[in-house]
C-alpha positions, 0 to 999 in steps of 0.5 A, a space after each residue: 637757537 636750538 641749532 646753535 646749541 646742537 652744533 656747539 656740542 658737536 666739535 667737542 664730541 668729534 675731538 673726543 672721538 678722534 682722540 679715542 680713535 688715535 689711542 685705539 690705533 696706537 694700541 693696535 699698532 703696539 699689539 701688532 708689533 709685539 704679537 708679530 715679533 713674538 710669533 716670529 721669535 717662536 717660529 725661529 727657535 732661537 733663545 733670547 740670550 743667544 742674540 747679539 747685544 745690538 739686537 737687544 739694544 734695538 729691541 729696547 729702543 723700539 719698544 720704548 718708542 712704542 710705549 711712549 707713543 701709546 702713553 702720549 695718546 693716552 695722556 691726550 685722551 685723559 685730558 692731560 695735555 700739559 703732561 703730554 707736552 712735557 713728556 714730548 719735550 723731554 723725549 725730544 731733549 733726550 735725543 
């Protein structure tokens, strides 16, 4: 019986660990993208306002997608699965 109790706790720990892993990866992706574009912008010596409107729209859309991805992972780690699903459905409808 001691084995059954030990095994019963393992999946919950594994799921929690997996959820934290995906949150960490989402944060790493966001940091890499933001850092990469920041360094690239600093090297190119152009001003933010000199860029065309399409570039600003593209940057805003992609940055909002990355933020949504991190928030979705954070909600799952926090245990707010209902909010995670609601946010996912609202994002799907807005497309």
